[in-house]
Rosetta silent file (secondary structure, phi, psi, omega in degrees, C-alpha in Angstrom):
SEQUENCE: XXXXXXXXXXXXXXXXXXXXXXXXXXXXXXXXXXXXXXXXXXXXXXXXXXXXXXXXXXXXXXXXXXXXXXXXXXXXXXXXXXXXXXXXXXXXXXXXXXXXXXXXXXXXXXXXXXXXXXXXXXXXXXXXXXXXXXXXXXXXXXXXXXXXXXXXXXXXXXX
SCORE:     score description
SCORE:     0.000 S_00000001
   1 L     0.000  -54.829 -179.378  -19.014  -27.414   11.882 S_00000001
   2 H   -65.113  -39.517  177.430  -15.309  -26.973   11.227 S_00000001
   3 H   -59.087  -40.305 -174.970  -15.001  -30.541    9.901 S_00000001
   4 H   -68.637  -41.990  177.481  -17.787  -29.820    7.447 S_00000001
   5 H   -58.350  -50.366  178.375  -15.981  -26.630    6.281 S_00000001
   6 H   -61.109  -37.800  176.000  -12.680  -28.512    5.816 S_00000001
   7 H   -63.085  -42.929  177.620  -14.433  -31.285    3.932 S_00000001
   8 H   -62.814  -47.713 -179.297  -16.035  -28.755    1.545 S_00000001
   9 H   -61.840  -36.993  177.973  -12.739  -27.035    0.995 S_00000001
  10 H   -66.419  -44.922 -178.042  -10.943  -30.362    0.249 S_00000001
  11 H   -64.487  -38.835  177.962  -13.717  -31.264   -2.264 S_00000001
  12 H   -63.446  -45.560  177.678  -13.557  -27.784   -3.847 S_00000001
  13 H   -60.319  -48.407 -178.158   -9.740  -28.065   -4.134 S_00000001
  14 H   -62.261  -45.312  177.022   -9.893  -31.594   -5.637 S_00000001
  15 H   -54.951  -48.642 -175.107  -12.583  -30.465   -8.171 S_00000001
  16 H   -68.416  -36.682  177.908  -10.570  -27.500   -9.285 S_00000001
  17 H   -68.992  -40.017  175.793   -7.354  -29.550   -9.611 S_00000001
  18 H   -60.720  -44.663 -175.864   -9.222  -32.240  -11.609 S_00000001
  19 H   -75.319  -36.844 -178.942  -10.753  -29.689  -13.971 S_00000001
  20 L  -146.238   92.783 -171.117   -7.572  -27.625  -14.371 S_00000001
  21 L   -57.697  -24.434  179.402   -4.386  -29.215  -13.003 S_00000001
  22 L   -93.675    6.647 -175.997   -2.409  -25.928  -13.143 S_00000001
  23 H   -53.744  -54.735 -177.113   -5.162  -23.850  -11.427 S_00000001
  24 H   -71.390  -30.816  173.548   -3.303  -23.470   -8.092 S_00000001
  25 H   -63.576  -48.435  177.657    0.047  -22.989   -9.665 S_00000001
  26 H   -63.676  -41.506 -179.641   -1.292  -20.181  -11.832 S_00000001
  27 H   -64.873  -36.852 -178.897   -3.240  -18.686   -8.871 S_00000001
  28 H   -64.899  -33.422 -177.049   -0.128  -18.602   -6.757 S_00000001
  29 H   -89.906  -12.451 -164.489    1.702  -16.574   -9.481 S_00000001
  30 L   -83.842  -20.497 -172.009   -1.161  -14.341  -10.414 S_00000001
  31 L   -54.662   78.686  172.760   -1.247  -11.724   -7.565 S_00000001
  32 L  -147.613   64.201 -174.567   -0.751   -8.717   -9.811 S_00000001
  33 L   -65.898  141.637  173.953   -4.158   -7.031   -9.854 S_00000001
  34 L   -93.284  -14.527 -173.584   -4.953   -4.219  -12.221 S_00000001
  35 E  -123.869  145.446  175.510   -8.098   -3.264  -10.395 S_00000001
  36 E  -112.846  121.028 -177.455   -8.862   -2.131   -6.749 S_00000001
  37 E  -115.169  120.580  174.992  -12.391   -2.972   -5.745 S_00000001
  38 E  -107.047  114.394 -170.476  -13.972   -1.436   -2.690 S_00000001
  39 E  -131.397  169.173  177.097  -17.147   -3.513   -2.068 S_00000001
  40 E   -70.990  153.872  178.403  -19.801   -4.281    0.430 S_00000001
  41 L   -71.334   -4.355  179.899  -19.149   -7.109    2.992 S_00000001
  42 L   -53.038  117.013 -174.449  -22.085   -8.974    1.431 S_00000001
  43 L   -72.654  -10.669  176.664  -20.789  -12.496    0.889 S_00000001
  44 L   -79.118   -5.183 -171.425  -23.124  -12.893   -2.119 S_00000001
  45 L  -120.264   80.163  176.753  -21.141  -10.446   -4.157 S_00000001
  46 L   -76.509  116.742 -170.786  -17.612  -11.933   -4.869 S_00000001
  47 H   -55.143  -46.328 -179.332  -15.843   -9.094   -6.666 S_00000001
  48 H   -64.862  -33.762 -179.343  -13.855  -11.193   -9.107 S_00000001
  49 H   -70.003  -51.554 -173.654  -16.905  -13.230  -10.155 S_00000001
  50 H   -65.266  -23.511  177.083  -19.208  -10.232  -10.777 S_00000001
  51 L   -91.558    0.341 -179.955  -16.407   -8.469  -12.632 S_00000001
  52 L    70.389   30.887 -177.610  -15.603  -11.525  -14.747 S_00000001
  53 L  -118.107  156.594  174.005  -12.052  -11.817  -13.371 S_00000001
  54 L   -80.538  154.109  172.021   -9.970  -14.591  -11.991 S_00000001
  55 L   -53.852  137.422 -178.495   -8.780  -14.519   -8.384 S_00000001
  56 L    95.730  -11.460  178.803   -5.663  -12.378   -8.155 S_00000001
  57 L   -92.392  -10.204 -179.122   -6.800  -10.063  -10.961 S_00000001
  58 E  -136.432  129.432  174.534   -8.651   -7.780   -8.597 S_00000001
  59 E   -92.074  124.647 -172.800   -7.528   -6.454   -5.172 S_00000001
  60 E  -111.962  135.103  167.735  -10.537   -6.362   -2.926 S_00000001
  61 E  -122.561  129.712 -179.774  -11.330   -4.312    0.213 S_00000001
  62 E  -120.193  139.864  171.403  -14.725   -5.005    1.832 S_00000001
  63 E  -152.771  168.079 -179.070  -16.514   -3.112    4.514 S_00000001
  64 H   -68.837  130.027  176.127  -20.081   -2.515    5.678 S_00000001
  65 H    72.313    6.727  179.319  -21.952   -0.194    3.380 S_00000001
  66 H    53.176   46.422 -178.252  -18.890    0.329    1.115 S_00000001
  67 L   -90.904  137.326  173.362  -17.882    3.444    3.027 S_00000001
  68 L  -120.298  116.360  178.480  -14.559    5.188    2.388 S_00000001
  69 L  -122.673  141.317 -171.661  -13.512    7.655    4.997 S_00000001
  70 L   -67.164   -9.691  177.014  -10.179    9.455    4.849 S_00000001
  71 L  -107.455    4.111 -176.941   -9.281    8.397    8.401 S_00000001
  72 L   -79.484  104.290 -177.505  -10.231    4.677    8.063 S_00000001
  73 H   -65.921  -23.880  176.629   -6.898    2.887    8.467 S_00000001
  74 H   -69.314  -47.029 -179.097   -8.231   -0.338    7.036 S_00000001
  75 H   -70.876  -33.472  177.272   -9.273    1.140    3.705 S_00000001
  76 H   -62.277  -43.014 -179.381   -6.156    3.427    3.639 S_00000001
  77 H   -66.134  -44.403  176.027   -3.898    0.351    4.252 S_00000001
  78 H   -60.486  -45.439 -179.791   -5.690   -1.589    1.488 S_00000001
  79 H   -65.409  -43.322  178.505   -5.460    1.293   -0.939 S_00000001
  80 H   -60.501  -48.300 -178.825   -1.735    1.816   -0.156 S_00000001
  81 H   -60.272  -43.618  177.655   -0.974   -1.895   -0.657 S_00000001
  82 H   -59.223  -40.666 -177.900   -2.966   -1.949   -3.913 S_00000001
  83 H   -67.751  -40.412 -175.283   -1.152    1.166   -5.145 S_00000001
  84 H   -65.813  -12.987 -178.446    2.252   -0.277   -4.177 S_00000001
  85 L   -71.868  -23.599  177.093    1.630   -3.212   -6.488 S_00000001
  86 L   -87.498  123.797 -179.113    2.348   -0.877   -9.399 S_00000001
  87 H   -52.477  -49.914 -178.203    6.007   -0.170   -9.874 S_00000001
  88 H   -68.848  -39.637  178.402    5.850    3.474  -10.815 S_00000001
  89 H   -65.890  -33.672  178.019    3.193    4.235   -8.216 S_00000001
  90 H   -64.185  -46.571  179.376    5.496    2.530   -5.638 S_00000001
  91 H   -61.337  -46.297  174.927    8.297    4.889   -6.683 S_00000001
  92 H   -57.287  -36.316 -178.181    6.080    7.949   -6.414 S_00000001
  93 H   -65.264  -47.644  179.395    4.927    6.730   -2.987 S_00000001
  94 H   -59.218  -45.606  179.885    8.638    6.534   -1.834 S_00000001
  95 H   -59.699  -44.953  176.871    9.315    9.986   -3.136 S_00000001
  96 H   -60.295  -42.510 -179.565    6.310   11.420   -1.424 S_00000001
  97 H   -65.419  -35.711  175.039    7.211    9.787    1.868 S_00000001
  98 H   -58.239  -46.673 -178.635   10.757   11.266    1.648 S_00000001
  99 H   -64.332  -44.400  179.587    9.230   14.700    1.185 S_00000001
 100 H   -60.048  -47.117  179.808    6.782   14.128    4.111 S_00000001
 101 H   -59.216  -41.201 -177.840    9.552   13.004    6.470 S_00000001
 102 H   -71.793  -21.608  178.691   11.557   16.129    5.651 S_00000001
 103 H   -82.636  -13.565  179.348    8.567   18.358    6.434 S_00000001
 104 L   -56.300  147.294  172.261    8.214   16.978    9.916 S_00000001
 105 H   -56.336  -31.648 -179.153    8.929   19.313   12.841 S_00000001
 106 H   -61.257  -50.431 -179.879   11.475   16.717   14.017 S_00000001
 107 H   -72.742  -37.331  177.426   13.678   17.014   11.004 S_00000001
 108 H   -57.133  -46.702  176.706   13.081   20.747   10.639 S_00000001
 109 H   -60.669  -47.209 -179.263   14.320   21.247   14.224 S_00000001
 110 H   -60.875  -41.466  177.821   17.279   18.942   13.755 S_00000001
 111 H   -64.844  -40.993  177.380   18.346   20.856   10.633 S_00000001
 112 H   -63.372  -28.560  177.154   17.956   24.255   12.319 S_00000001
 113 L   -85.229    6.377  174.708   20.298   22.885   15.099 S_00000001
 114 L    89.798   13.514  179.489   22.830   21.960   12.489 S_00000001
 115 L   -67.028  138.972  178.320   22.286   18.157   12.241 S_00000001
 116 L   -96.871   72.253 -175.592   23.704   16.592    9.151 S_00000001
 117 L  -113.319  145.239  175.442   20.745   14.306    8.450 S_00000001
 118 L  -131.824  146.167  174.336   19.419   13.202    5.036 S_00000001
 119 E  -103.400  120.645 -178.942   16.221   11.394    4.073 S_00000001
 120 L  -104.274  163.175 -167.935   17.098    8.941    1.302 S_00000001
 121 L  -127.255   73.942 -176.111   14.892    7.409   -1.313 S_00000001
 122 E  -104.222  145.591  178.929   15.582    3.739   -1.861 S_00000001
 123 E  -133.614  139.559  176.673   13.081    1.236   -3.290 S_00000001
 124 E   -83.550  129.516  178.557   13.186   -2.524   -3.250 S_00000001
 125 L   -88.495  115.278 -176.916   12.685   -4.138   -6.638 S_00000001
 126 L   -71.435  -26.326 -179.642   10.406   -7.148   -6.390 S_00000001
 127 L   -77.659  -26.950 -179.774   11.479   -8.409   -9.764 S_00000001
 128 L  -126.088   -4.097  174.685   15.283   -8.424   -9.096 S_00000001
 129 L    72.190   18.418 -177.620   15.499   -8.077   -5.220 S_00000001
 130 L  -101.910  156.191  168.972   17.857   -5.054   -5.549 S_00000001
 131 E   -90.135  137.207  175.960   17.624   -1.569   -3.906 S_00000001
 132 E  -118.038  144.225  176.201   17.421    1.266   -6.293 S_00000001
 133 E   -95.525  121.346 -177.691   18.204    4.930   -5.494 S_00000001
 134 L   -83.165    1.897  173.179   15.349    7.181   -6.937 S_00000001
 135 L    59.520   43.497  172.160   17.808   10.116   -6.764 S_00000001
 136 L  -135.750   35.739 -178.906   15.632   12.473   -4.704 S_00000001
 137 L   -65.259  145.442  178.007   17.357   12.442   -1.294 S_00000001
 138 E  -124.636  137.584 -179.639   16.868   15.547    0.815 S_00000001
 139 L  -129.512 -163.276  179.733   19.189   17.077    3.335 S_00000001
 140 L   -54.323  143.749  179.052   19.684   20.303    5.256 S_00000001
 141 L   103.584  -13.261  179.161   18.432   23.412    3.563 S_00000001
 142 L   -93.454  150.638  167.545   15.166   22.075    2.156 S_00000001
 143 L    55.644   34.046 -176.955   11.725   23.095    3.319 S_00000001
 144 L  -114.701   46.520  178.504   13.109   25.603    5.862 S_00000001
 145 L   -97.113  155.125 -179.778   11.137   28.787    5.152 S_00000001
 146 L   -65.341  -27.520 -175.534    9.295   30.773    7.831 S_00000001
 147 L   -98.595   17.587  174.635    6.028   30.358    6.090 S_00000001
 148 L   -63.468  134.967  175.627    6.454   26.542    5.792 S_00000001
 149 L   -68.190   -6.749 -173.002    3.264   24.763    7.036 S_00000001
 150 L  -108.925    9.528 -178.657    5.596   22.328    8.821 S_00000001
 151 L   -59.203  164.736 -176.374    7.587   24.762   10.942 S_00000001
 152 L   -71.374  110.085 -176.345    7.992   23.797   14.590 S_00000001
 153 H   -69.706  -20.950  176.654    4.658   24.719   16.145 S_00000001
 154 H   -60.893  -42.868  178.076    6.070   24.640   19.673 S_00000001
 155 H   -61.621  -44.477 -176.289    8.131   27.735   18.798 S_00000001
 156 H   -62.526  -39.299 -177.386    5.160   29.344   17.244 S_00000001
 157 H   -80.999  -18.579  179.707    2.870   28.837   20.268 S_00000001
 158 H   -75.867  -16.884 -177.586    5.624   29.979   22.665 S_00000001
 159 L   -77.742    0.000    0.000    5.603   33.456   21.158 S_00000001
């Protein structure tokens, strides 16, 4: 069974290479999808084919019944990865993460106790390999109001 699969794959690869010698070179460089497709696990429905796109032009997440649930780590991971492919969206994602880290009870407590901690906002550039500062670092004094939804709940329940 495995031998048959490997033979079919070899024949498919040789056919594509004969038809278009640069096919695999282009395919390797193409992973920059503009579309995120959440589709059924049905193997008869290849997303790029039904959408008229080449492989690498659509990022695909498949599951049974095409269900999206806000606590499904598989779909959330796929969505985050697809989102991160876009430079500006990746920057916004980093900025949001910095804010969320600063809202945690752990940092809030540390800041109340006088810790000199900062959450910094660096992003790795895929095109140049450099780290860039997005200039939205947060330190002591932010998000520390009594009505903050992220205050230390252990103190609240102790009262």
